[in-house]
C-alpha positions in Angstrom: -4.8 0.5 15.4 -2.5 0.8 18.6 0.9 0.2 19.2 2.3 -0.6 22.7 5.9 -0.8 24.1 7.0 -2.3 20.4 10.6 -3.7 19.9 11.7 -5.3 16.8 15.4 -6.7 17.4 17.7 -8.5 15.1 20.2 -10.8 16.4 23.7 -10.6 15.0 25.1 -14.1 14.8 28.8 -15.0 13.6 31.1 -17.8 13.4 30.7 -21.7 12.2 28.2 -22.5 14.8 26.3 -19.0 14.1 26.9 -18.0 18.0 24.7 -14.9 19.1 27.1 -12.1 19.2 24.8 -9.2 19.4 21.5 -7.7 18.9 20.5 -4.8 16.7 17.6 -2.4 18.6 15.9 -1.5 15.3 12.5 -0.4 17.2 12.8 0.2 20.8 9.9 0.8 22.9 7.1 2.6 20.5 3.7 3.7 21.4 1.3 5.4 19.4 -2.4 5.5 18.5 -3.6 5.6 14.7 -7.5 6.8 14.5 -9.4 5.9 11.5 -9.4 8.2 8.7 -5.9 9.5 10.0 -2.8 10.3 7.9 0.1 9.6 10.6 3.5 10.8 9.0 6.4 9.0 10.5 9.6 10.9 10.0 13.5 10.7 10.6 16.4 10.1 9.5 17.5 6.9 7.7 18.2 4.2 9.8 16.0 5.5 12.7 13.7 2.3 12.5 10.9 3.8 10.4 10.5 1.3 7.5 10.9 -1.8 10.4 8.0 -0.3 12.2 5.9 -0.4 9.3 7.2 -3.8 8.2 6.4 -5.2 11.8 2.7 -4.1 11.6 2.0 -5.8 8.2 4.1 -9.3 9.5 7.2 -8.9 7.5 9.6 -8.5 10.5 9.4 -10.0 13.7 8.2 -8.7 16.8 10.1 -9.4 19.6 8.5 -7.8 22.2 4.7 -5.4 22.5 1.6 -5.7 21.2 0.0 -4.3 18.0 -3.8 -3.7 18.2 -5.8 -3.5 15.0 -9.9 -2.9 15.5 -9.3 -4.4 19.2 -7.5 -7.7 18.2 -3.9 -8.4 19.0 -2.7 -9.1 15.6 1.3 -10.0 16.4 1.9 -13.8 15.4 -1.0 -14.0 13.6 -0.9 -17.0 11.4 -2.9 -19.2 8.9 -6.8 -17.7 8.0 -6.1 -14.8 10.4 -2.9 -13.7 9.0 -4.2 -13.9 5.7 -7.4 -11.5 6.3 -4.6 -8.8 7.9 -2.9 -9.0 4.8 -6.3 -7.8 3.0 -6.8 -5.1 5.5 -3.5 -3.7 5.8 -1.7 -3.1 2.8 1.8 -1.9 2.3 3.3 -0.1 -0.5 7.1 -0.1 -1.0 9.5 2.3 -1.8 11.3 1.1 -4.6 8.3 0.8 -7.6 11.3 -1.1 -10.0 11.7 -3.9 -7.4 8.3 -4.3 -6.1 6.6 -5.5 -8.8 7.4 -9.0 -10.7 8.8 -8.6 -14.4 7.5 -11.7 -15.3 3.9 -11.1 -14.7 1.4 -8.5 -16.8 -0.3 -5.5 -15.2 -3.3 -7.8 -15.2 -1.5 -10.3 -12.9 0.1 -7.7 -10.7 -2.9 -6.2 -9.8 -5.4 -9.3 -9.6 -3.3 -11.7 -7.6 -4.7 -10.4 -4.1 -8.4 -11.4 -5.5 -7.2 -14.9 -6.4 -5.2 -15.4 -3.2 -8.5 -14.4 -1.1 -10.9 -15.8 -3.4 -12.7 -12.7 -4.0 -13.2 -12.8 -7.8 -12.7 -15.4 -10.4 -12.7 -15.9 -14.4 -13.5 -12.6 -16.0 -14.7 -11.1 -12.8 -10.9 -10.7 -12.2 -10.4 -8.8 -15.3 -13.5 -6.4 -15.1 -12.1 -5.5 -11.4 -8.6 -5.2 -12.6 -9.5 -2.7 -15.0 -11.8 -0.8 -13.0 -9.1 0.1 -10.6 -6.5 0.4 -13.4 -8.5 3.3 -14.9 -9.2 4.8 -11.5 -5.3 5.3 -10.9 -5.3 6.9 -14.3 -4.6 3.8 -16.8 -6.4 2.4 -19.9 -7.5 -1.1 -21.1 -4.3 -1.2 -23.4 -2.2 -1.2 -20.3 -3.7 -4.3 -18.8 -1.4 -6.8 -20.8 2.0 -4.9 -20.5 4.9 -5.7 -18.5 6.5 -3.6 -15.4 9.7 -2.9 -17.4 7.5 -1.0 -20.2 6.3 1.5 -17.7 7.9 4.6 -15.8 8.7 4.9 -12.0 5.7 7.0 -11.4 3.1 4.5 -13.4 4.9 1.4 -12.0 4.0 3.0 -8.3 0.4 3.7 -9.7 0.1 0.1 -10.3 1.5 -0.9 -7.0 -1.6 1.4 -5.5 -3.9 -0.7 -7.9 -2.4 -3.8 -6.5 -3.2 -2.8 -2.7 -6.5 -0.9 -3.5 -8.4 -3.6 -5.1 -8.4 -5.6 -1.9 -10.5 -2.8 -0.2 -7.9 -2.4 2.8 -8.6 -0.1 5.8 -4.9 0.8 6.5 -2.2 1.3 3.9 1.2 1.8 5.1 3.2 3.9 2.3 7.0 3.4 2.9 8.6 6.4 1.1 6.5 5.7 -1.7 7.5 9.1 -3.8 11.4 9.1 -2.6 12.4 7.4 -5.8 10.4 9.3 -8.1 11.0 13.0 -10.2 9.6 15.8 -8.4 7.0 16.7 -11.0 5.8 12.8 -10.6 5.9 13.1 -6.6 3.3 16.1 -6.8 1.0 13.6 -9.3 1.3 10.7 -6.6 0.7 12.4 -3.4 -2.6 13.9 -5.0 -3.7 10.9 -6.3 -3.2 9.3 -2.9 -5.1 12.5 -1.5 -7.9 11.6 -3.7 -8.1 8.1 -2.9 -7.9 8.6 1.0 -11.0 10.4 0.5 -13.1 8.1 -2.0 -12.0 4.7 -0.2 -12.3 6.5 3.4 -8.7 5.2 4.1 -6.0 5.4 7.0 -2.4 6.1 5.9 0.7 5.4 8.0 2.9 7.6 5.7 6.5 7.2 6.1 9.0 9.6 4.9 12.2 11.6 5.4 10.6 14.5 3.3 9.5 16.8 5.9 7.7 18.6 2.9 5.9 16.0 2.1 5.1 15.1 5.7 3.6 18.4 6.2 1.7 18.3 2.9 0.3 14.6 3.8 -0.5 14.3 7.4 -2.8 15.6 10.1 -0.8 13.9 12.6 3.1 13.5 13.1 5.7 10.9 14.7 9.4 12.0 14.9 11.5 8.9 15.1 15.3 8.6 16.5 17.4 5.3 16.7 14.3 3.3 17.1 12.6 5.7 19.6 9.5 8.2 19.2 10.7 11.3 20.6 7.7 13.7 19.6 4.0 13.2 18.0 1.3 15.4 17.7 -0.9 17.2 14.6 1.3 18.5 12.2 0.6 22.0 12.8 1.6 21.8 16.4 5.0 20.0 16.1 5.8 22.3 12.9 4.7 25.5 14.7 6.1 24.6 18.4 8.0 21.7 18.4 9.5 21.1 21.8 12.2 18.3 21.2 15.5 19.5 19.9 15.8 17.1 17.7 12.4 18.1 15.9 13.5 21.7 16.1 17.1 20.4 14.2 14.9 18.6 11.4 12.9 21.5 11.0 15.7 24.0 10.5 16.7 21.9 7.5 13.4 23.2 5.5 14.2 26.2 3.4 12.2 29.4 3.8 10.0 30.3 0.7 9.9 33.8 2.1 13.0 36.2 1.2 12.3 38.5 4.1 12.5 36.2 6.5 15.9 34.9 7.9 16.2 31.5 8.1 18.7 30.1 10.6 19.8 26.5 9.9 20.8 24.1 13.0 23.7 21.9 11.8 23.1 18.3 13.3 26.8 17.4 14.1 27.9 13.8 14.7 26.8 10.5 13.8 23.9 8.7 15.5 25.0 5.9 17.9 25.1 2.6 16.9 21.3 0.3 17.2 23.4 -2.2 18.6 24.6 -0.6 21.9 22.3 2.6 21.9 23.5 4.7 25.1 21.8 5.1 28.2 19.5 7.4 28.9 17.9 9.4 26.2 19.3 8.3 22.7 19.6 11.9 21.3 22.1 13.1 24.2 25.2 12.3 22.4 24.1 14.5 19.9 22.0 17.2 21.4 23.2 20.8 21.6 21.2 21.2 25.2 21.8 17.8 26.8 22.4 17.9 30.5 23.7 15.1 32.9 20.5 13.8 33.8 19.7 13.4 30.0 22.8 10.9 29.8 21.5 8.6 32.7 17.7 8.7 32.7 15.4 8.1 29.6 12.6 10.7 29.0 9.0 9.1 28.8 7.0 10.3 25.9 4.3 12.6 27.6 2.4 15.6 27.3 4.7 18.3 28.4 2.6 21.7 27.6 -1.2 22.8 27.4 -1.7 20.8 24.2 -3.2 17.3 25.8 -2.5 15.9 21.9 1.2 16.9 21.7 3.8 14.6 23.5 7.8 14.7 23.7 10.5 12.6 25.2 12.4 15.0 26.5 13.6 16.4 30.0 14.2 20.0 28.8 11.6 20.5 25.9 11.4 24.1 24.1 8.0 25.7 25.5 7.1 28.9 23.7 
């Protein structure tokens, strides 16, 4: 998948006649490429546009401008049969397992609904395929006809995984799939996701604000701030030699496990600017500790700044160690 200059804007309308008052620029010119078999970690603080980007790929958020190419086809604005095919090959795992499952449907109905909608199985075939997928994610036949409220958060997320995987997708968008779970359950779900990635030859777009989870899961990483991609590259490069000041501040929040290594945490002061009226120039300039006059008037391009071609950053004065 390749995303080119993607913009997702939401109009704010007020008054009796719903006049257009302002525009929320949730995603403001994103470019990145997702290779087959990648686990691309998308990280950033709350409100930076990570979830909106994922929803735009799946077709749940309106694309204002830009292109999304999937297997060479532009999937922006698909309708009818083509939209159904995209839904089959690109699946989304929602953040909250408590609200993403219909409370009045059994597990069998929840997991098998995709098979019915796409005409992939009928009758007892659906039950057989559902049972096989449930067993793969850790359930048994006795769980098939229970309801979602009878399960814990981790079990519900496994049901959501089964519902997505039964359609044999190629791309799975995971919107903070473990943030609502206990730490021990998080580890189980993350290990399961790694196993499924290898077994089904999947590609993941893994959205999270937890840098530890991103480092464990991803081979490539993208850092977002205020609807913009500020740094991207292989996970090891971004963690070891981060170039953008915002990335460095995020990484400084990770605790050190070595008691002999001094840990210096950089505190990010101030609140992020509103996406309704983002500042000119670099979006991080109002909070950046090394910002200069150029940063406040000229927006830096996301491009290679050092010796590693795959490591890109959008900063006029990147850290180069």
